[in-house]
C-alpha positions in Angstrom: 190.1 148.7 122.5 187.4 151.2 121.5 184.5 151.9 123.9 180.9 150.8 123.4 177.9 152.4 125.0 174.3 151.4 124.9 172.3 154.0 122.9 168.8 152.6 123.0 166.5 149.6 123.1 163.4 149.3 121.0 160.4 147.0 120.6 159.1 146.1 117.2 155.3 146.3 116.7 153.0 145.9 113.7 151.2 149.1 114.9 153.9 151.2 116.6 151.5 154.1 117.3 149.1 151.9 119.2 151.8 150.3 121.3 153.3 153.8 122.0 149.9 154.9 123.3 150.2 152.1 126.0 153.6 153.4 127.1 152.5 157.0 127.0 149.6 155.9 129.2 152.1 154.5 131.7 153.6 158.0 132.0 156.5 158.0 129.5 157.0 161.2 127.5 157.6 161.2 123.7 160.9 162.7 122.6 160.4 162.2 118.9 157.8 160.6 116.6 157.7 159.6 113.0 154.1 158.5 112.9 153.6 154.8 112.0 157.4 154.2 112.0 159.3 155.2 115.1 158.4 156.7 118.5 161.2 157.5 120.9 160.6 158.2 124.5 162.5 160.3 126.9 164.6 158.2 129.3 167.0 158.7 132.2 170.2 156.7 132.2 169.5 153.0 132.5 171.6 150.0 133.4 172.3 147.2 130.9 172.2 143.8 132.6 172.5 140.1 131.9 170.2 137.8 134.0 170.1 134.0 134.6 166.9 132.1 133.9 165.8 132.2 137.6 166.0 136.0 137.7 164.5 136.7 134.3 160.8 137.1 133.4 161.6 136.4 129.8 159.7 133.6 128.1 162.8 132.8 126.0 166.5 133.1 126.8 167.1 135.4 123.9 164.4 138.0 124.7 165.3 141.4 126.1 163.1 142.6 129.1 162.5 146.3 129.7 162.3 147.0 133.4 160.4 150.2 134.5 161.1 151.7 137.9 157.7 152.8 139.4 156.8 154.7 142.5 153.6 152.7 143.1 153.6 149.2 141.8 149.9 148.6 142.5 148.9 151.7 140.7 151.2 150.9 137.7 149.6 147.4 137.6 146.1 148.8 137.6 146.9 151.3 134.9 148.6 148.7 132.7 145.7 146.3 133.1 143.2 149.0 132.2 145.1 149.7 129.0 145.1 146.0 127.9 148.2 144.5 129.5 148.4 141.1 131.2 149.8 141.4 134.6 151.3 138.5 136.5 151.8 137.8 140.2 154.0 140.2 142.3 157.4 138.9 143.3 158.3 140.2 146.8 162.1 140.5 147.0 162.0 141.8 150.6 164.6 144.4 151.2 165.2 144.8 147.4 161.6 145.7 146.6 158.8 144.2 144.5 158.5 143.3 140.8 155.9 142.0 138.5 156.0 140.5 135.0 153.7 142.4 132.5 152.9 141.5 128.9 152.1 144.7 127.0 149.3 144.9 124.5 151.8 144.0 121.7 152.8 140.8 123.5 156.2 142.0 124.8 157.3 140.9 128.2 158.3 143.9 130.4 158.7 144.3 134.2 157.7 146.9 136.7 159.9 147.3 139.7 159.3 149.2 142.9 162.2 149.7 145.3 161.7 148.8 149.0 160.8 152.0 150.8 
C-alpha cells in the first residue's frame, strides 16, 4: 500500500486577498502569494482529525474546520472581532483548555484553541 500525507488545506473565497488579510491580521505569515488567486501561509506540522457532531463546530457534517492554536484566547477573539469575524461563546474543556467557534469574514467556520496552562 502506498503512503498518503496531508499536504495542505485551503479555503475558497471570492476575494482571496481580502480573506488573506484577515488571517495575516491574526498573525499568520505569508509563504507565497499569487495575488487574487492563491495565498499560502507558513504552517507548522498539524494533525488531521475526524470529529463527531458533538465535538465539531461545523455547521454541516461535510465541512472542514481549521483549528488555530493560540496563546491568548481572549486576545485572539478580540483581534478577530475587530477584523470582522463573528465569535461565538467560549467552550471550557477544563484540563484540556478552551475553544471558541469563529466565523471568518468570508463565512468560513474556524476554531481557536488555547491549551490549559
